[in-house]
PASEBA-1860 file (N, C-alpha, C; in nm, 3 decimals):
! residues 155
1> MTRDRALH> 0.695/4.527/0.972/0.849/4.535/1.041/0.976/4.456/0.944 ~ 1.100/4.545/0.985/1.202/4.498/0.926/1.276/4.380/1.010 ~ 1.357/4.317/0.961/1.463/4.212/1.031/1.557/4.291/1.151 ~ 1.602/4.400/1.078/1.660/4.469/1.222/1.558/4.560/1.350 ~ 1.475/4.564/1.309/1.398/4.624/1.389/1.355/4.536/1.470 ~ 1.357/4.413/1.413/1.302/4.304/1.538/1.386/4.226/1.606 ~ 1.508/4.223/1.557/1.649/4.241/1.614/1.683/4.312/1.747 ~ 1.627/4.436/1.705/1.648/4.561/1.819/1.540/4.510/1.929
9> ILGLPPGA> 1.412/4.486/1.883/1.329/4.451/2.020/1.378/4.331/2.083 ~ 1.475/4.240/2.039/1.477/4.143/2.108/1.626/4.173/2.179 ~ 1.683/4.308/2.138/1.794/4.303/2.219/1.907/4.306/2.144 ~ 1.959/4.270/2.015/2.052/4.217/1.958/2.095/4.336/1.823 ~ 2.199/4.296/1.813/2.245/4.418/1.672/2.217/4.378/1.561 ~ 2.229/4.463/1.455/2.135/4.440/1.346/2.194/4.309/1.246 ~ 2.293/4.273/1.283/2.358/4.167/1.185/2.359/4.008/1.278 ~ 2.283/3.994/1.385/2.285/3.857/1.449/2.243/3.783/1.370
17> STEEARAA> 2.270/3.654/1.429/2.237/3.508/1.360/2.083/3.460/1.386 ~ 2.031/3.404/1.318/1.928/3.356/1.391/1.905/3.254/1.504 ~ 2.049/3.160/1.515/2.039/3.136/1.661/2.056/3.217/1.756 ~ 2.133/3.320/1.725/2.116/3.431/1.886/2.010/3.489/1.877 ~ 1.923/3.470/1.775/1.762/3.581/1.788/1.696/3.462/1.852 ~ 1.715/3.325/1.810/1.626/3.240/1.863/1.672/3.219/2.042 ~ 1.761/3.252/2.079/1.830/3.231/2.239/1.743/3.335/2.262 ~ 1.775/3.482/2.256/1.725/3.586/2.246/1.573/3.580/2.281
25> FRKAVKQL> 1.504/3.522/2.222/1.339/3.567/2.210/1.321/3.433/2.297 ~ 1.401/3.318/2.325/1.364/3.235/2.467/1.353/3.287/2.580 ~ 1.482/3.387/2.596/1.489/3.469/2.719/1.388/3.568/2.756 ~ 1.326/3.623/2.644/1.249/3.761/2.666/1.117/3.675/2.689 ~ 1.049/3.548/2.634/0.936/3.500/2.638/0.930/3.477/2.798 ~ 1.090/3.400/2.857/1.057/3.369/3.012/1.029/3.480/3.098 ~ 1.086/3.602/3.064/1.079/3.697/3.127/0.960/3.788/3.107 ~ 0.896/3.806/2.989/0.788/3.862/2.955/0.664/3.793/2.961
33> HPDARGGV> 0.638/3.657/2.984/0.536/3.592/2.982/0.406/3.659/3.062 ~ 0.334/3.695/3.011/0.196/3.754/3.119/0.161/3.683/3.230 ~ 0.226/3.528/3.225/0.175/3.473/3.379/0.317/3.451/3.451 ~ 0.422/3.506/3.385/0.533/3.485/3.475/0.514/3.585/3.608 ~ 0.574/3.564/3.683/0.596/3.681/3.792/0.611/3.825/3.791 ~ 0.538/3.912/3.838/0.583/4.056/3.818/0.467/4.097/3.749 ~ 0.380/4.031/3.668/0.227/4.069/3.589/0.303/4.203/3.497 ~ 0.415/4.164/3.410/0.416/4.252/3.299/0.333/4.267/3.198
41> PADAFQRV> 0.325/4.391/3.156/0.185/4.374/3.015/0.222/4.311/2.931 ~ 0.097/4.249/2.883/0.083/4.166/2.780/0.149/4.241/2.645 ~ 0.123/4.350/2.641/0.166/4.435/2.506/0.330/4.430/2.492 ~ 0.409/4.424/2.581/0.558/4.394/2.569/0.581/4.233/2.498 ~ 0.513/4.145/2.579/0.523/4.029/2.538/0.469/3.997/2.361 ~ 0.368/4.100/2.374/0.298/4.066/2.213/0.391/4.112/2.103 ~ 0.494/4.228/2.111/0.569/4.291/2.032/0.695/4.218/2.033 ~ 0.717/4.088/2.114/0.857/4.018/2.112/0.810/3.873/2.037
49> LEAWRTIE> 0.685/3.840/2.060/0.610/3.737/1.927/0.621/3.793/1.814 ~ 0.576/3.903/1.819/0.552/3.956/1.658/0.718/3.981/1.599 ~ 0.824/4.030/1.666/0.944/4.043/1.631/1.039/3.905/1.597 ~ 0.971/3.809/1.649/1.012/3.668/1.649/0.963/3.608/1.526 ~ 0.822/3.639/1.498/0.739/3.563/1.350/0.812/3.681/1.258 ~ 0.834/3.791/1.233/0.917/3.848/1.164/1.049/3.789/1.106 ~ 1.127/3.732/1.204/1.273/3.710/1.208/1.258/3.534/1.144 ~ 1.146/3.473/1.196/1.102/3.353/1.148/1.081/3.337/0.994
57> AKTERPAL> 1.003/3.409/0.958/0.932/3.504/0.806/1.042/3.497/0.714 ~ 1.171/3.547/0.766/1.279/3.612/0.638/1.410/3.478/0.666 ~ 1.363/3.411/0.766/1.504/3.294/0.770/1.462/3.219/0.623 ~ 1.557/3.185/0.551/1.535/3.096/0.432/1.574/2.971/0.500 ~ 1.483/2.859/0.453/1.471/2.746/0.481/1.491/2.629/0.350 ~ 1.558/2.508/0.394/1.625/2.453/0.250/1.447/2.429/0.177 ~ 1.436/2.430/0.047/1.331/2.409/-0.029/1.313/2.225/-0.007 ~ 1.206/2.191/0.077/1.161/2.040/0.061/1.119/1.959/-0.092
65> RPHAERSV> 1.210/1.876/-0.091/1.193/1.789/-0.237/1.033/1.712/-0.225 ~ 0.955/1.731/-0.313/0.837/1.661/-0.302/0.838/1.491/-0.336 ~ 0.771/1.396/-0.233/0.829/1.280/-0.246/0.775/1.243/-0.393 ~ 0.857/1.116/-0.466/0.816/1.067/-0.568/0.699/1.007/-0.570 ~ 0.620/0.999/-0.663/0.435/0.917/-0.658/0.455/0.822/-0.801 ~ 0.409/0.710/-0.768/0.407/0.609/-0.870/0.254/0.552/-0.837 ~ 0.200/0.565/-0.991/0.077/0.486/-0.981/0.077/0.350/-1.026 ~ 0.018/0.236/-0.919/0.000/0.087/-0.962/-0.128/0.088/-0.988
73> TVDAFSAR> -0.162/-0.007/-1.105/-0.258/-0.066/-1.127/-0.263/-0.222/-1.012 ~ -0.386/-0.235/-0.988/-0.406/-0.387/-0.904/-0.535/-0.417/-0.909 ~ -0.511/-0.558/-0.936/-0.637/-0.632/-0.968/-0.759/-0.635/-0.818 ~ -0.880/-0.678/-0.892/-0.967/-0.620/-0.734/-0.953/-0.729/-0.656 ~ -0.901/-0.855/-0.680/-0.885/-0.946/-0.583/-0.775/-0.936/-0.487 ~ -0.670/-0.873/-0.528/-0.566/-0.860/-0.494/-0.608/-0.714/-0.355 ~ -0.644/-0.657/-0.394/-0.697/-0.505/-0.342/-0.786/-0.560/-0.194 ~ -0.849/-0.648/-0.269/-0.976/-0.699/-0.109/-0.907/-0.779/-0.044
81> TGAPVQVD> -0.811/-0.872/-0.095/-0.764/-0.978/-0.009/-0.661/-0.944/0.076 ~ -0.583/-0.818/0.027/-0.444/-0.760/0.061/-0.321/-0.848/0.043 ~ -0.330/-0.901/-0.076/-0.214/-0.984/-0.127/-0.101/-0.917/-0.161 ~ 0.025/-0.970/-0.177/0.135/-0.893/-0.173/0.144/-0.881/-0.342 ~ 0.176/-0.764/-0.385/0.192/-0.722/-0.551/0.333/-0.702/-0.545 ~ 0.370/-0.700/-0.676/0.530/-0.637/-0.735/0.532/-0.518/-0.784 ~ 0.621/-0.436/-0.720/0.616/-0.325/-0.786/0.737/-0.262/-0.804 ~ 0.758/-0.192/-0.923/0.901/-0.132/-0.987/0.945/-0.024/-0.917
89> TPRGPVRI> 1.069/-0.037/-0.859/1.128/0.121/-0.757/1.224/0.146/-0.805 ~ 1.262/0.247/-0.838/1.401/0.339/-0.847/1.520/0.234/-0.798 ~ 1.515/0.160/-0.703/1.606/0.074/-0.632/1.573/-0.084/-0.670 ~ 1.497/-0.135/-0.801/1.471/-0.211/-0.813/1.318/-0.293/-0.776 ~ 1.263/-0.385/-0.835/1.150/-0.448/-0.806/1.124/-0.522/-0.656 ~ 1.009/-0.461/-0.610/0.954/-0.517/-0.446/0.831/-0.559/-0.431 ~ 0.853/-0.666/-0.340/0.693/-0.742/-0.341/0.659/-0.618/-0.216 ~ 0.547/-0.607/-0.186/0.501/-0.553/-0.071/0.354/-0.612/-0.078
97> PLPRRAVS> 0.302/-0.642/0.044/0.160/-0.660/0.116/0.063/-0.555/0.076 ~ -0.023/-0.559/0.017/-0.140/-0.453/0.005/-0.217/-0.453/0.173 ~ -0.243/-0.354/0.191/-0.380/-0.330/0.295/-0.531/-0.398/0.259 ~ -0.559/-0.480/0.389/-0.697/-0.539/0.303/-0.806/-0.474/0.287 ~ -0.893/-0.471/0.184/-1.001/-0.395/0.124/-0.903/-0.229/0.084 ~ -0.824/-0.244/-0.011/-0.758/-0.119/-0.038/-0.847/-0.059/-0.184 ~ -0.859/0.104/-0.182/-0.915/0.137/-0.294/-0.877/0.195/-0.341 ~ -0.935/0.231/-0.466/-0.848/0.314/-0.580/-0.814/0.488/-0.502
105> GQRLRLAG> -0.678/0.556/-0.525/-0.667/0.665/-0.481/-0.633/0.646/-0.349 ~ -0.588/0.496/-0.257/-0.523/0.529/-0.155/-0.355/0.498/-0.179 ~ -0.291/0.605/-0.094/-0.168/0.601/-0.114/-0.119/0.512/0.033 ~ 0.048/0.476/-0.038/0.086/0.421/0.034/0.215/0.442/0.034 ~ 0.301/0.470/0.124/0.458/0.524/0.152/0.511/0.387/0.144 ~ 0.619/0.398/0.065/0.753/0.312/0.126/0.867/0.380/0.108 ~ 0.908/0.343/0.256/1.050/0.443/0.269/1.143/0.407/0.257 ~ 1.217/0.530/0.190/1.342/0.466/0.175/1.392/0.417/0.000
113> LGPARGDG> 1.252/0.397/-0.082/1.256/0.292/-0.208/1.240/0.420/-0.305 ~ 1.224/0.540/-0.265/1.191/0.611/-0.396/1.355/0.696/-0.445 ~ 1.345/0.786/-0.547/1.449/0.833/-0.593/1.572/0.867/-0.524 ~ 1.713/0.863/-0.588/1.833/0.912/-0.473/1.837/1.029/-0.473 ~ 1.879/1.073/-0.347/1.928/1.210/-0.292/2.060/1.226/-0.311 ~ 2.109/1.389/-0.320/2.249/1.399/-0.313/2.365/1.346/-0.237 ~ 2.269/1.313/-0.134/2.394/1.252/-0.015/2.401/1.122/-0.006 ~ 2.338/1.032/-0.091/2.343/0.915/-0.116/2.191/0.807/-0.058
121> SFEDLILI> 2.144/0.900/0.030/2.016/0.843/0.077/1.875/0.849/-0.070 ~ 1.799/0.757/-0.005/1.698/0.770/-0.101/1.548/0.804/-0.043 ~ 1.471/0.905/-0.125/1.355/0.971/-0.094/1.241/0.828/-0.030 ~ 1.145/0.873/0.013/1.033/0.794/-0.008/0.970/0.785/-0.117 ~ 0.878/0.663/-0.148/0.851/0.646/-0.279/0.693/0.614/-0.260 ~ 0.621/0.704/-0.271/0.443/0.745/-0.240/0.383/0.615/-0.368 ~ 0.332/0.567/-0.350/0.238/0.471/-0.442/0.094/0.480/-0.431 ~ 0.033/0.518/-0.580/-0.100/0.563/-0.551/-0.198/0.447/-0.608
129> LDVAPPPP> -0.274/0.376/-0.576/-0.322/0.242/-0.608/-0.479/0.314/-0.716 ~ -0.460/0.230/-0.806/-0.557/0.208/-0.885/-0.624/0.081/-0.895 ~ -0.738/0.055/-0.817/-0.767/-0.063/-0.846/-0.879/-0.103/-0.931 ~ -0.814/-0.199/-1.042/-0.903/-0.225/-1.173/-1.029/-0.313/-1.137 ~ -1.131/-0.275/-1.213/-1.243/-0.360/-1.198/-1.293/-0.494/-1.206 ~ -1.306/-0.577/-1.172/-1.328/-0.764/-1.182/-1.393/-0.766/-1.362 ~ -1.325/-0.856/-1.380/-1.365/-0.864/-1.532/-1.522/-0.925/-1.547 ~ -1.621/-0.933/-1.638/-1.751/-0.918/-1.646/-1.748/-1.054/-1.645
137> LGSALRDF> -1.866/-1.143/-1.559/-1.887/-1.275/-1.533/-1.902/-1.318/-1.694 ~ -1.844/-1.432/-1.750/-1.902/-1.505/-1.868/-2.058/-1.530/-1.848 ~ -2.101/-1.590/-1.941/-2.240/-1.647/-1.975/-2.270/-1.740/-1.854 ~ -2.139/-1.848/-1.880/-2.190/-2.009/-1.788/-2.174/-1.956/-1.662 ~ -2.082/-1.860/-1.625/-2.101/-1.838/-1.485/-2.217/-1.725/-1.439 ~ -2.276/-1.685/-1.511/-2.376/-1.589/-1.499/-2.507/-1.672/-1.468 ~ -2.481/-1.777/-1.560/-2.610/-1.870/-1.566/-2.647/-1.932/-1.402 ~ -2.483/-2.003/-1.378/-2.472/-2.105/-1.270/-2.480/-2.003/-1.124
145> VRDFSRQS> -2.484/-1.875/-1.164/-2.510/-1.783/-0.992/-2.654/-1.762/-1.007 ~ -2.732/-1.712/-1.136/-2.836/-1.728/-1.116/-2.949/-1.850/-1.083 ~ -2.895/-1.979/-1.105/-2.958/-2.112/-1.070/-2.943/-2.108/-0.941 ~ -2.847/-2.110/-0.899/-2.807/-2.133/-0.741/-2.879/-2.002/-0.683 ~ -2.905/-1.895/-0.719/-2.951/-1.813/-0.619/-3.139/-1.862/-0.617 ~ -3.180/-1.880/-0.732/-3.315/-1.945/-0.735/-3.334/-2.063/-0.658 ~ -3.221/-2.158/-0.660/-3.207/-2.292/-0.548/-3.198/-2.290/-0.396 ~ -3.139/-2.158/-0.378/-3.145/-2.140/-0.245/-3.254/-2.049/-0.155
153> RPA> -3.334/-2.007/-0.239/-3.439/-1.943/-0.179/-3.530/-1.991/-0.109 ~ -3.577/-1.985/0.024/-3.654/-2.062/0.087/-3.793/-2.042/0.041 ~ -3.872/-2.145/0.024/-4.002/-2.209/-0.008/-4.118/-2.150/0.032
END
């Protein structure tokens, strides 16, 4: 279905604006809804819906800018306890608390701390966490844990 045909179904001239089409669609839906008084046939209602979908699909929408994303590596202790970490953002360094038990791949949204938009406002910054594994235990600590576990076993 063409846009002009869709506008004709809504009772509008070929050059009508999207706002006029929206108003005509709402009016037609109120009149032609199958549950409305009068028992209007459902096919008329379906034609109006199809016309509106055609108009809506042909309307150009502004492109959405993707959120800025940044990967941040944090140590396992900070991720487990929810300790604050310092993150460099386009607006400068910021200290943010991590959620407790954070895991690798988890995303955090920092509202208004991303790159600048053309209108002077700032986008959101999405942090993607990368939790670094804890360092391996040294031989002395490993021996201590082994000895402690032997001593704490019930006899």
